[in-house]
Structures are given as structure tokens and as C-alpha cells.
Legacy VTK file of the C-alpha trace (Angstrom):
# vtk DataFile Version 3.0
C-alpha trace
ASCII
DATASET POLYDATA
POINTS 398 float
0.000 0.000 0.000
1.215 3.510 -0.753
1.824 6.215 1.835
2.528 5.950 5.563
0.957 3.125 7.572
-0.881 3.837 10.817
-1.485 0.769 13.018
-3.398 0.429 16.287
-2.106 -2.427 18.470
-3.609 -3.731 21.712
-1.842 -5.970 24.232
-3.208 -6.675 27.701
-0.540 -8.890 29.277
3.280 -8.943 29.507
3.429 -11.906 27.100
1.386 -9.893 24.594
3.643 -6.887 25.139
6.642 -9.050 24.141
4.871 -10.369 21.031
3.773 -6.874 20.072
7.249 -5.406 20.485
8.738 -8.175 18.341
6.131 -7.565 15.624
6.756 -3.807 15.716
10.502 -4.366 15.323
9.830 -6.554 12.285
7.522 -3.976 10.712
9.989 -1.146 11.302
12.744 -3.199 9.660
10.596 -3.629 6.537
9.089 -0.126 6.399
10.291 3.173 7.796
6.907 4.884 7.609
4.890 2.888 10.163
3.225 4.778 13.032
2.139 2.809 16.121
-0.710 3.758 18.414
-2.713 1.640 20.842
-2.276 0.007 24.225
0.903 -1.724 25.282
3.519 -2.114 27.964
7.142 -0.988 28.281
8.468 -3.246 25.512
6.004 -1.957 22.910
6.510 1.615 24.061
10.260 1.168 23.622
9.530 0.279 19.982
7.642 3.537 19.476
4.059 2.815 20.588
2.079 5.732 22.004
-0.087 3.970 24.593
-3.615 5.311 25.044
-3.616 4.243 28.706
-1.488 1.901 30.885
-1.571 -1.743 29.828
-1.870 -2.683 33.507
-5.488 -1.464 33.377
-6.267 -4.622 31.354
-4.129 -7.140 33.272
-6.960 -8.511 35.393
-7.556 -12.249 35.792
-10.231 -14.240 37.569
-13.922 -13.579 38.124
-13.501 -12.088 41.601
-10.890 -9.627 40.288
-12.783 -8.705 37.118
-16.239 -8.032 38.588
-15.308 -4.976 40.724
-13.529 -3.434 37.703
-16.099 -4.329 35.053
-17.356 -0.773 34.569
-13.802 0.507 34.217
-12.947 -2.231 31.688
-16.022 -1.366 29.609
-14.916 2.278 29.641
-11.441 1.274 28.447
-12.989 -0.932 25.732
-15.061 1.978 24.429
-12.092 4.339 24.654
-9.922 1.975 22.581
-12.626 1.321 19.979
-13.399 5.031 19.599
-9.699 5.805 19.094
-9.515 3.254 16.267
-12.755 4.341 14.611
-11.925 8.063 14.648
-8.160 7.875 14.192
-7.634 7.230 10.455
-6.139 3.853 11.337
-5.088 1.461 8.538
-5.463 -1.743 10.587
-6.264 -2.964 14.084
-3.914 -5.607 15.520
-5.098 -7.279 18.735
-2.672 -9.480 20.668
-4.038 -12.347 22.774
-6.274 -11.147 25.721
-9.387 -12.174 23.752
-11.941 -11.116 26.375
-10.954 -7.477 25.895
-9.449 -7.440 22.401
-12.255 -9.172 20.548
-14.846 -6.887 22.114
-12.913 -3.919 20.744
-12.670 -5.645 17.354
-16.445 -6.183 17.305
-17.167 -2.489 17.894
-14.594 -1.442 15.299
-15.972 -3.793 12.629
-19.509 -2.557 13.244
-18.410 1.023 12.601
-15.734 0.388 9.954
-16.429 -3.003 8.318
-13.652 -2.606 5.731
-10.860 -2.033 8.256
-8.500 -5.050 8.421
-8.464 -6.660 11.858
-5.577 -9.011 12.686
-5.471 -11.097 15.861
-2.134 -12.426 17.157
-2.399 -15.804 18.987
-5.111 -18.185 17.794
-7.731 -19.419 20.272
-7.140 -23.011 21.406
-10.019 -24.391 19.363
-7.998 -27.575 18.803
-8.444 -28.308 22.508
-11.953 -27.135 23.365
-14.808 -24.793 22.365
-14.297 -25.050 18.605
-17.129 -22.563 18.043
-14.890 -19.708 19.228
-13.145 -19.588 15.845
-16.394 -19.127 13.912
-17.492 -16.452 16.380
-14.148 -14.673 16.079
-14.336 -14.748 12.265
-17.240 -12.255 12.376
-14.841 -9.538 13.535
-11.336 -10.777 12.597
-9.885 -11.040 9.087
-6.530 -12.674 9.755
-4.775 -14.590 12.543
-1.082 -14.860 13.373
-0.685 -18.346 14.868
1.951 -19.654 17.270
1.525 -23.344 16.371
1.956 -24.976 12.945
-1.287 -27.003 13.202
-3.500 -23.921 13.724
-3.780 -22.302 10.237
-6.140 -24.944 8.734
-8.472 -24.571 11.730
-8.594 -20.786 11.413
-9.024 -20.957 7.640
-11.891 -23.431 7.991
-13.663 -20.872 10.201
-13.342 -18.192 7.521
-10.175 -16.279 8.464
-6.787 -15.987 6.852
-3.973 -17.381 8.998
-0.175 -17.538 9.017
1.997 -19.628 11.321
4.670 -17.186 12.500
6.436 -19.259 15.168
6.366 -19.437 18.944
8.506 -17.070 21.061
9.798 -19.905 23.213
11.681 -21.281 20.198
13.814 -18.115 20.107
14.199 -17.581 23.868
17.804 -17.522 25.162
18.968 -20.566 27.094
21.536 -20.827 29.874
24.943 -22.159 28.885
26.409 -25.331 30.374
28.805 -23.198 32.398
25.953 -21.085 33.798
23.996 -24.218 34.755
27.034 -25.739 36.466
27.686 -22.500 38.345
24.055 -22.349 39.461
24.216 -25.878 40.894
27.537 -25.191 42.606
26.157 -21.987 44.119
23.406 -24.006 45.831
25.826 -26.700 46.981
24.443 -29.319 44.586
26.931 -31.959 43.488
27.418 -32.635 39.797
25.762 -36.065 40.057
23.073 -35.148 42.603
19.520 -35.143 41.185
17.920 -31.698 40.925
14.106 -31.520 40.785
12.501 -28.331 39.477
9.006 -27.553 40.825
6.679 -25.297 38.813
3.227 -25.312 40.446
1.805 -22.355 38.499
1.908 -18.563 38.373
-1.483 -17.700 39.888
-2.631 -17.689 43.492
-5.537 -20.008 42.694
-3.166 -22.608 41.252
-0.880 -22.418 44.276
-3.834 -22.817 46.647
-5.284 -25.725 44.666
-2.091 -27.612 43.777
0.342 -26.631 46.526
-0.356 -29.429 49.016
0.072 -32.142 46.385
3.239 -30.563 44.971
4.573 -30.473 48.519
3.751 -34.152 49.051
5.577 -35.050 45.819
8.590 -32.981 46.867
8.692 -34.612 50.299
8.516 -38.101 48.829
11.118 -37.389 46.137
13.656 -36.028 48.634
13.070 -39.049 50.896
13.597 -41.505 48.026
16.650 -39.680 46.656
18.841 -38.750 49.661
21.290 -36.724 47.539
18.573 -34.792 45.676
17.805 -31.090 45.865
14.838 -29.142 44.568
14.368 -25.595 43.281
11.087 -23.717 43.030
11.201 -20.453 41.014
8.389 -18.256 42.362
6.461 -16.179 39.842
6.984 -12.504 40.787
3.268 -11.755 41.245
2.826 -14.489 43.871
6.269 -14.686 45.493
4.845 -14.022 48.948
2.327 -16.879 48.716
4.939 -19.294 47.345
7.375 -18.439 50.144
4.693 -19.167 52.770
3.790 -22.418 51.025
7.396 -23.646 51.008
7.810 -22.698 54.655
4.745 -24.837 55.455
6.272 -27.761 53.540
9.316 -27.625 55.875
11.541 -29.630 53.513
14.872 -28.644 55.008
18.081 -27.248 53.479
17.852 -29.248 50.234
14.789 -27.225 49.103
15.651 -23.883 47.506
13.257 -21.042 46.723
14.224 -18.810 43.807
12.641 -15.625 45.133
12.371 -12.705 42.677
12.208 -10.292 45.621
15.730 -11.385 46.569
17.153 -12.073 43.105
15.932 -8.747 41.684
17.230 -8.005 38.186
19.112 -11.321 38.230
15.898 -13.370 38.551
15.403 -14.091 34.834
18.997 -15.264 34.401
18.811 -17.476 37.496
15.512 -18.945 36.317
17.038 -19.839 32.938
19.957 -21.470 34.740
17.595 -23.423 37.021
15.660 -24.734 34.010
18.856 -25.853 32.317
20.450 -27.254 35.474
17.496 -29.431 36.529
17.546 -33.169 35.891
13.759 -33.445 35.962
10.777 -31.129 36.487
7.245 -31.326 37.835
5.112 -28.617 36.235
1.548 -27.452 36.060
0.065 -27.579 32.575
0.653 -24.715 30.141
3.371 -22.949 28.171
5.873 -23.977 30.831
6.141 -27.385 29.122
7.556 -25.601 26.062
10.022 -23.669 28.229
11.227 -26.941 29.729
11.476 -28.484 26.262
13.609 -25.562 25.108
15.924 -26.242 28.065
15.905 -30.010 27.262
14.642 -30.792 30.771
12.577 -34.014 31.107
9.250 -33.376 32.814
6.052 -34.669 34.347
2.869 -32.579 34.046
0.315 -32.475 36.880
-2.733 -30.252 37.142
-6.195 -30.013 38.647
-9.140 -27.632 38.619
-12.095 -26.867 40.799
-14.616 -29.768 40.599
-17.129 -27.932 38.389
-14.418 -26.695 36.003
-12.932 -30.201 35.890
-16.300 -31.684 34.925
-16.918 -29.071 32.219
-13.419 -29.428 30.769
-13.699 -33.222 30.637
-16.960 -32.835 28.737
-15.635 -30.229 26.252
-12.036 -31.406 25.768
-11.342 -32.652 22.231
-7.790 -33.992 22.664
-6.202 -36.881 24.548
-3.317 -34.804 25.949
-3.070 -31.204 27.145
0.740 -31.023 27.090
1.929 -28.819 24.252
5.123 -30.820 23.727
3.048 -33.964 23.153
0.784 -32.102 20.721
3.453 -30.358 18.664
5.781 -33.370 18.469
2.844 -35.747 17.843
4.196 -38.064 20.541
2.982 -38.920 24.024
6.310 -39.110 25.869
5.421 -36.524 28.556
3.458 -38.199 31.398
0.346 -36.341 32.553
-1.576 -36.581 35.827
-4.719 -34.497 35.468
-7.710 -33.983 37.745
-8.332 -36.899 40.081
-5.335 -38.702 38.528
-3.028 -36.156 40.188
-2.013 -38.544 42.959
1.298 -37.579 44.649
2.522 -41.181 44.907
1.934 -41.834 41.192
3.564 -38.544 40.208
6.598 -39.239 42.380
6.991 -42.677 40.791
6.975 -41.062 37.319
9.611 -38.524 38.388
11.797 -41.245 39.878
11.571 -43.251 36.659
12.674 -40.221 34.647
15.553 -39.649 37.062
16.840 -43.225 36.670
15.779 -44.326 33.181
18.037 -42.980 30.399
15.715 -44.285 27.667
12.726 -42.380 29.030
14.864 -39.236 29.308
16.173 -39.650 25.758
12.637 -40.053 24.383
11.543 -36.829 26.048
14.578 -34.893 24.828
13.981 -36.133 21.265
10.345 -34.961 21.507
11.558 -31.613 22.883
14.005 -31.156 19.996
11.282 -31.975 17.463
8.911 -29.519 19.164
11.429 -26.675 19.049
12.232 -27.425 15.397
8.553 -27.300 14.463
7.883 -24.118 16.425
10.837 -22.347 14.854
10.913 -24.010 11.415
11.737 -21.768 8.455
11.795 -18.675 10.652
15.510 -17.951 10.556
17.726 -17.266 13.535
16.691 -15.534 16.735
14.091 -12.819 17.124
14.559 -11.607 13.554
13.025 -14.738 12.022
9.747 -14.582 13.919
9.583 -10.781 13.741
10.043 -10.758 9.984
7.542 -13.549 9.354
4.861 -11.854 11.477
5.547 -8.456 9.903
5.376 -9.849 6.376
2.009 -11.460 7.172
0.644 -8.123 8.415
1.850 -6.260 5.331
0.296 -8.871 3.047
-3.070 -8.289 4.735
-2.717 -4.523 4.276
-1.872 -4.925 0.608
LINES 1 399
398 0 1 2 3 4 5 6 7 8 9 10 11 12 13 14 15 16 17 18 19 20 21 22 23 24 25 26 27 28 29 30 31 32 33 34 35 36 37 38 39 40 41 42 43 44 45 46 47 48 49 50 51 52 53 54 55 56 57 58 59 60 61 62 63 64 65 66 67 68 69 70 71 72 73 74 75 76 77 78 79 80 81 82 83 84 85 86 87 88 89 90 91 92 93 94 95 96 97 98 99 100 101 102 103 104 105 106 107 108 109 110 111 112 113 114 115 116 117 118 119 120 121 122 123 124 125 126 127 128 129 130 131 132 133 134 135 136 137 138 139 140 141 142 143 144 145 146 147 148 149 150 151 152 153 154 155 156 157 158 159 160 161 162 163 164 165 166 167 168 169 170 171 172 173 174 175 176 177 178 179 180 181 182 183 184 185 186 187 188 189 190 191 192 193 194 195 196 197 198 199 200 201 202 203 204 205 206 207 208 209 210 211 212 213 214 215 216 217 218 219 220 221 222 223 224 225 226 227 228 229 230 231 232 233 234 235 236 237 238 239 240 241 242 243 244 245 246 247 248 249 250 251 252 253 254 255 256 257 258 259 260 261 262 263 264 265 266 267 268 269 270 271 272 273 274 275 276 277 278 279 280 281 282 283 284 285 286 287 288 289 290 291 292 293 294 295 296 297 298 299 300 301 302 303 304 305 306 307 308 309 310 311 312 313 314 315 316 317 318 319 320 321 322 323 324 325 326 327 328 329 330 331 332 333 334 335 336 337 338 339 340 341 342 343 344 345 346 347 348 349 350 351 352 353 354 355 356 357 358 359 360 361 362 363 364 365 366 367 368 369 370 371 372 373 374 375 376 377 378 379 380 381 382 383 384 385 386 387 388 389 390 391 392 393 394 395 396 397
């Protein structure tokens, strides 16, 4: 398209801010005349975004947190939509956060039906609630997908779609020297097993899963007298995680990676912990991809509230929820979901992974395949994903 390009981007979470900043960098590399407006965090603002209001206004999760702020969120939705409609914008790009973003897209399409709307991060229709894609297609023209199996599903619902790669495939990993130094700093011998615990990043997950994670940790340390464990606390819930570990009372071989203590060094230490671990127990989610990138064998364990568990079992369309299993088209990652999350069974699976080189090798092969598929044909580092996403956006505009 001729002339300058004016884009309105919306991100509501830190992960979306990172995706948005990467996309903006790719667009700027391809065109020097792109202007960015919208809503974003510090990373997007560093790339030149003028944010309409703080992104933190949208970072609200959970029914009890959302309800008191509902009126304010509606006001922000209307403010964003009005800015797009009246601002001579060439395209609206919404990034994840579907509850907010797709409501803005709906209002924009009603007022300006010919404006291109691009949504970054496809809904997980391959797992449950397939009707979401058809509903989204009423207001979205094109999707930028993180997984290679998503484009046919989006296209079948009536949208264009490009697979642009997953950010975990380009994330930096700790070196062998950094991992060795991390273990030595905690007094962990080179041959001593190190268990990484990742019980979730939300208070509800900690409250629901914490006791069973603690039981697994207690049993694993008892069965492996030389073992240590590390639990990296998510910054938003560090206080709750610290109290939970104190209640577990596991002794000096249990180490909390506390962001309040680590400060600016937290991200580097977390990368080193992922790479240094021999085995991990993790709640379900993107964390399985992070472990795969670090080549750390894992067991996945998760549970929900009883009503949510019943609804999910009824609506779930797949036989595994672990992304590594799905992307690699294998089933090497053991899962213990819902009532199957029994600490004794989980501990047995972790012990097998600790001692069985064949089981470890199968997981690492699946991890390598997953990373190859998530980063295939994208080039090296950030530039590959940024360029692919930017090219997809420019094709839509043209």
C-alpha cells in the first residue's frame, strides 16, 4: 500500500507486550513509515508505541478480580474502539487477551467493516470450544498463529492465517557453564539429582495444587537422599509461594528462587535453574515448552475446581493437554490431570525419569522436534519470527 501506515495495536498482558514489540521491530525493519498507536507495555513503548492508557489497566484475571472493575474495563474498551474508529487507522492488531481485544474488534468492525483486523495468537479451538473460531471470524480477518497445526483450523472458520512461530523457540537458554555454576552456588553436586518444581503462576493454582506438589517434593527427597529441589516463584505471587514452602518444611535441600531477593538477576537465574534441573514437575501450560527448550525431562500435573474439571472433561477434544506432546505428535510426557493427580503416582513417574536414560532420551527427542517445528523456516533468533509476522501483516494490508 502507498503512503505511511498507521497501526493500532492492543496488548493486555506482559506476554502480549513481548509479542507486540517483536512484531513492531519486524515492521519497522521492513518499512520506515509505520506509526504505532494503541495500548501496550514498556516493551512496545520502547519500539515507538504511544499507549492510550497503561496496559496494567487490562491485566486482570479471575472472576472475583474482574467483577469490581467491570465498569472501568467497559470504559477502556469503548475508549480503545473510539480511538480506532476516529483515528484514520489502517489496521487494528489485537494481541491475545481475547476477552478485551475481541470486544474492541467487534465495535470497530460494526463502525468500519472494511478495516483489516488481525489477531495475534489463535484461540485453542484444537483443545476445546471449537465454536470460538467461527465467532471470532465475524470480527477478525486474519490470525497470526503460534503453532503450525493452527492455520487450517482458522481458515476453515473463515479467516486468513499464518503460522509465525512461537517465542519460546527463540528464547535464550543458559549455557552449560551457567547451569554448572548455578548448581555449585546451591551446593548441589554434579551427580546429585535436581528436581525443578513449577506449580503455576497464579494464586488459585498455588492454593489448589500446593499441598500435592509439597507431598511429591517430600517423597522425592526421601527416596533420593542426595537430591535437591528448586522452586522459582512467579513474581506476582512470590509471597504466597514463600509461605507455602515454609509450610512444607523440607529442610536445606529445598531452595526457593525468590524474585524479591534475586531482583534483576531473577530471569537469568531462572534460565539457569531450568537448564540445570535433571527433571521437572510442572503445572500444565506454556511452561512445558520452556522446559522443552531447556531439554529438561518433565512430568505434568494439574487439577481444577470440581465444576471446572467436569466441564473441561466434557468439552475437551484432545487426549493430551501437554503442548510438547501435541506439537511433536508423541505422548512421551506423562500427565496426571484432575483426580489422577495422585502424589505417589507422580513421584513414581519422576523417579523413573531420574533413573531411566531411555525415558529421558525419548523426552529430549520430543523436545528437539517440538522446538524445530515451532521455529521451522523462521531464521535465527528474534529476527526470524519478527520478519515472518511483519510480512504477514503487510500482506493483509496490501
